[in-house]
C-alpha positions in Angstrom: -34.6 -32.9 14.8 -35.9 -33.7 18.2 -39.6 -34.6 18.5 -41.7 -35.3 21.5 -44.5 -37.8 20.6 -47.5 -38.3 22.8 -50.5 -40.5 22.1 -53.8 -41.7 23.5 -55.2 -44.9 22.1 -58.6 -46.2 22.9 -58.0 -49.7 24.2 -61.6 -50.8 24.9 -61.4 -53.5 22.2 -58.8 -55.9 20.9 -58.1 -53.7 17.8 -57.3 -50.7 20.1 -54.9 -52.8 22.1 -53.1 -53.9 18.9 -52.9 -50.2 17.7 -51.4 -49.2 21.0 -48.7 -51.9 20.8 -47.9 -51.1 17.1 -47.7 -47.3 17.8 -45.4 -47.9 20.8 -43.2 -50.2 18.8 -42.9 -47.6 16.0 -41.9 -45.0 18.5 -39.3 -47.3 20.2 -37.5 -47.6 16.8 -36.7 -43.9 16.9 -36.6 -42.8 20.5 -36.9 -43.5 24.2 -40.1 -43.9 26.2 -40.1 -41.3 28.9 -43.6 -42.0 30.2 -46.2 -44.6 29.3 -47.5 -42.8 26.1 -44.7 -40.3 25.6 -41.5 -40.7 23.6 -38.5 -38.5 23.0 -37.3 -39.1 19.4 -34.4 -38.1 17.4 -34.7 -38.3 13.6 -33.5 -36.6 10.5 -36.1 -35.2 8.0 -36.3 -38.4 6.0 -36.7 -40.7 9.1 -39.3 -38.3 10.5 -41.4 -38.4 7.3 -41.4 -42.2 7.4 -42.2 -42.4 11.2 -45.0 -39.8 10.9 -46.5 -41.6 7.9 -46.4 -44.9 9.7 -47.9 -43.5 12.9 -50.7 -41.8 11.1 -51.4 -45.0 9.2 -51.7 -46.9 12.5 -54.0 -44.7 14.6 -57.8 -44.5 14.3 -58.6 -40.8 14.0 -62.1 -41.3 15.3 -60.9 -42.9 18.6 -57.2 -42.1 19.1 -55.0 -39.0 19.2 -51.4 -38.3 18.3 -49.5 -35.1 19.2 -46.1 -34.1 17.9 -44.0 -31.4 19.5 -40.9 -30.2 17.6 -38.3 -29.0 20.0 -35.0 -27.1 19.2 -31.9 -27.4 21.3 -32.8 -24.4 23.5 -36.2 -25.8 24.4 -34.8 -29.2 25.0 -32.1 -27.8 27.3 -34.9 -26.2 29.4 -36.6 -29.5 30.1 -36.6 -30.6 33.7 -37.1 -34.1 35.0 -38.1 -35.2 38.6 -38.9 -38.6 39.8 -37.8 -42.2 39.7 -37.3 -42.8 36.1 -33.7 -42.0 35.0 -33.3 -39.6 32.1 -31.8 -41.0 28.9 -30.4 -38.7 26.2 -31.7 -39.9 22.9 -28.9 -38.3 20.9 -26.1 -40.0 22.9 -24.9 -43.5 22.4 -26.6 -46.0 24.7 -24.2 -48.3 26.5 -25.4 -51.4 28.3 
C-alpha cells in the first residue's frame, strides 16, 4: 500500500524537537522524504500497522498532528511534481 504521511510537531520545547526527530526517523525507515514534514511510504499491511502504532505512540495529541493519506495506483499516477527536488519512486530499488 502507498501512504502519504504528513505531520506538524510543536517544537517550542526540547521534548517537541525530540518528537520531531523520532517521527521523521520512523518515516525514513519506510519511505522517502518529499518535503520537510511529508513522506511517501510503501508498506504492506503488517508494516503499516507497526509504523502507524509507533507514530501514534510518539506524537503528542494535544500539540502535534499526523495525517495519513492512502493512495491507490491511479491516484499516485496522477501526482505531479515541480521544482528542484528530484522525485524518487519509493517502490523502485534505490541505487547509489
